[in-house]
N, C-alpha and C positions, 0 to 999 in steps of 0.2 A: 495629567489622571493615574489613578492607580487603577490597574484590572490582575488578574488574577486567574494563569489557568491552572484547572485540577485533571489528575490522571491516578487510577490504585490501578490500574493494568499495564499503564505503559513505561518503557526503559525511560532514566531521565532525557536523552540525548536524539529520544524518536524524530526521526526524519520531519515528519509533519508537525507535531506539536510544536519541538525545540527546533530545532534548527529552520524551518518555514515561517510557523505562525507565529511563536514566540521573539525569536530575534528580529523577524521584519515589524513586529511592533515596536519591540524596545529601538530599534533606528529612525522608527516615525515618530519617535517623540515619548511614548507612555510608558511609566513607570512598571513595568511588567515582574510577577512572580508566576512560578512555578512549581506549585505544589505535589510532590511526585512521591510515592511509595516505594520505600527503599533506595531512595538517592541520600546524599550527602550534600549539606549545605555548602553552597558557595554561589559564587556570581561567576558568569559565563556568558560572554558577549553579552553582557548588557542584561542578561535576565539573571532575578534574583531565584536561583533554585532553593527549596524548602523541604527537605525530605522528613515522611514518618515512617516509622515503623512498618514491615510489610511483613503481613502473616502470609504462610505461603500453603495453609490450606484452601479450598474452596469456600469452604464456610467463613474462615475465619478472613478473605479477602472480600468477602459479598458483605459482612459486617462488623468487625473488629477493625479492617484496614479503611474501608469505607466510613465510620465513625471518628476515627484518627485525622481522614483527611478533613470533615467537616470541621472538626473542631481548631484545625489550623488554618481553615480557611476564615475562620471568626476573627481570632488573632493577627493576620495581614487585615482586616477591614477594609477589602476594596472596592471602590467604587462600581464595578464589572465582574462577573464569573464568568470564567468559559470551560467547561469541563466534557472530556471526550471519550466516559466509558458509562455504557448505559447504567450501571451500577449505579451510578451517582446521580441519576435522576431526583430521587428523595434528599438530596444534598442540594440541589437546585433547587425543590421545590419550598424547601426551607428555607436558603437563602431570599427565593424568591418573596417568602412572607415576611424575612425580615425589612423588606423594602429596597432589595438590590438587583442590579439587570443583571438575568442570569442567558448564555447561553448555551445552547447543546449541541455540538458537534456531533454527527453521525456519521461513524467512519464506516461503518457496513448494513447492511439489510439484514438486519437480525433475524425476522419473522423470516426471512428464503434461510436463512443459515440452519434455524432449528428443523426445515422441512429436510433439511440433508442428516441430521443423525439419526442415523439407519440403527442404531442400540434401543431408540424409543421405537416403541410400536405404530404403526401408522397413524391409527384412529387417536393415538396419545401425542403423535406428533402436531398432526392439525387443530387439536384443541392447545395447545401447548403455545404453538406460535399465531393463533388467533388472540387466545389470550394477551401474549406479549405484545401485538402489535395494539390490542386497545387500550392496555396501560401505558406503552410507550407513546401514543397518541393524546390520552388525558394529560399526561404530563406536558408532553412539548407544548401543548396548544395553552397551556397558563408560562411558558419563558419569555423572553423577552424576543428570541430571534431562535432560528434553527439554520446550523449549518452543514451542510454536506458534503462529501468528499465526492457522489459524481450525481449527474441531471435525472437519473433512475429514482434514486434513492430521493431525490428533490421533490419527485412527481407525489409522494404519499404525504407533503407537508404543505401544499400548495392551496388545500382549501382553510387551512388554520389563518385567523386574522391577524398574525404574527409575520414579520417578515422572514423568508426562507431563502439562502443565497448556496449558489453550490460554488464552494472552492475548490477546483479539481488539485489532484495531487500530483501535478505536474513536475516536470526537472527544471533544476537551476539551469539557466544558460551556462555554458561554457564546463560546468564542473566536470561532466564525461568524457565530453570531446576528445578523442586521440587522433593527434597529429600522424602519428608514425604509427603501422602497423608494424608490430615485431612479430608476424606470422610467416606461416609458409607459402606467403603471397613473394617471399624472396626465394631460399634455392630448397627449404624443408622438403622434404615428401610429406611430413605430417601434418594434416589439416588440423585446427581447431572453430569447436563452435561453442559456444555457452549457456548456462542454464542458471541465472542470479536469483535466490530469493528463499523461501519457505520449503521444505520439502516433506511434502506428503504427497499419498495416494492418490487426493481428489485433483492436486494438479499436476496429476498425467506424467509423473516420473515412471510408472514403471512401461506402461507404453512410451516412452522417450529411452528408456536403458535398452527396452528388447529394438529399440530402432538403430540403435550406435551395434547391434550384433550384425547389420545388414550391410556395414559400410567399413570399405577398405579404408586403410591412411587417415584415418579421421576419429578424432579423442573429443568427448563431451569434459567441460570445465565445468562444475559443479561444487555453487558457493551456495551456503546458506545452511540453516537449522534445521535439525530432521524433527518431523514430531509426528507419533508418538517416536521414541528414541527407538524400540524395536526396529520400525520400517526399516531404516536404515539394512537391518540384516537378511530383511526380505529383501531389498533393492542388490545385495550385496552378492545373494543366488541366483541372481535373475541373469540370462544370457546377455549378453554383451556389457558388463560391468567390467570386462577388460578392457571397454575402451574407454571408462570413465575414471577422468583425475579429480577425484572429490575433496574439496578445500577445507568443508564444515564451514561454520561461521567466519566471513572475513570484516575485517574493517572496512568502513566506508571508502578509503585512501587506497585500497588494494583492487576497486573495482574497476579503476581505470585501466590497470595495468591487465585485469584477464580480459575486458574489452579490445584493448590493442593488440591482443592474442586472437582474437575470435573474428570468423568469418560471417558467422551470424549469431540474434540471439533468439534464443527459444522461449514461447511461452504456449506452451500447447495443455491450458486445463480442461478440465472433464466437464462438460456439458450438465452442471449442474444448477439448480436456482439461483446460485448467489452469485456465479460464475457469468452466466449468458448476458446480464446487462451489464457486469462491472468494467471498472477499465483499470487495467492491471497497470501498476506504476513499473515495472519491468520495461513495459511494454514500449512504453516514452521516453525511459532511461537507455533500451537501446539505440531508437530512433535518435537522441541527444549524442550518442556515440559516433552516432554515423555510419552504423553495421547494420545490415537487414535484418529485418526481423520474421521468424517463423513461427505464426499463430496459429490457435485453434478458430476454428471455421462459423463462430457464432456472427450474426448478425451484424451486432456494434462492431463486433472488432475488425470483419470483412470490411464494414464500412469505412474503418479508419486508415485499413490496411492497404485495401485497393485505391483510395481516394486519392491518396496521398503517392500509390505507386513507392513503398517503401517498404515491401517484403512479398509474402506468400501465406496462403493462409489453408489449414489442412484439417482432417477428421482428425481427433486429437486421441483415439482409441484405434486411432490404425498404423503400427510401427511403418508397415512398407510405406506410406504416405509421405511419412515425417521424414523417412530416410530418403525417398527422390526426391524431397525439397531439400534438404540438407545437400547431397549430391548435386541438383540444379545449379545450388548456388554456389557451391566447389566449382565446378565445371563450367560457371560462364562469370568468370573474374568482372568484366567489364558492367553487365547486366546488373550484376550484385554493386557495384563501386556506384553506379545509376540510382540504383533503391537506398542504397547508404545514405548518399548525398542529399535525397530527396525526405528521407526521416530526418535528416539534420536541418534542412531548410525548413521544414514544417515544425518541428520543436521550436526552432528561431522565430519564425513567425506568428506563432499561435500556442503550440502545447509546449509553455513553460511557466514557471513560478513567477516572475516578473510582472507577469499579466495577471497571474491569480490574483497574486496580493493587494492588487487596488480594490479588489472585489470585496473584501475583507477590512480594507480601511474604510471602504464605501461602507459598507454596515456598522463601524464603530461608531462614527461619525452620525448616522442615521439615530442609533439608538443612543448616543449621547445629546443628540440637540431634538431629539422628541419629550 
């Protein structure tokens, strides 16, 4: 059976879209196509990647690129289409009208994201968020199914008369597992912790850099793309930057090396609506590598960390609390090792892609057999 995934905003080798969903479906025997803006035509890991020209302006991406994705989707003529960006909802409706099966993969809670856009006035934010939610609900109810990246997002779609599945973005088993620490647990006096992921103010990096100013003989390895770009200059002028090793955007294969050097992985996002109920991928990737996690003290995150005894939770806007948690991990090596092992055990038993992909297969079987 021919299936086609669509994205106008993600890179061709996106971890969730390509490496997890598309490759897993190809291994399951489906004929898989991936239409991606800005990609080159190629076949990789059994997936037929088809590129369309990308328009870099916001208007162009929302309309011109979306139209190109739709035209290419018609050329593929798949039995099922699975799209990953909100701007493709109209494409999904048009394909559904042509008798195709359509899945909407909801990665983010966009209505909550809109509420955090402070450059929009508060009354307008509430209005735009409500209008978007209404429009999204209208479209989603007309698709064949909805897939969500977290259980909290799924709640919004459970009242519709279509299947709604949560397929969590958990890590691959053993991909980031580090057998040997190459850190200061040997003889070096310098200890390392890491932050991996998007670098922005709402992800708590300003407070994390300030926390590093309070620590001696400890450095933070920071790897990821900075957005907006001028935020990096702000961080570089923040007290504590002298204890930062900034790697920028790194290849997936480099993550294991960084994790192998690190005593702990840090994910101290700020308490905004879209973060509080989220499940950050990096939390589970840290766990999968066998290192302790230092996370924000949101209720859901605390439940995961404390239930699995795999790290510590702190108030993300408190540099002193962050620094104290890092120092505790450094000073208590046996306890840190226990936390790391517990996190790895939890990923091995439940928080892994190998268990999540079964849900995706079940959904596809349900749709094709209905």
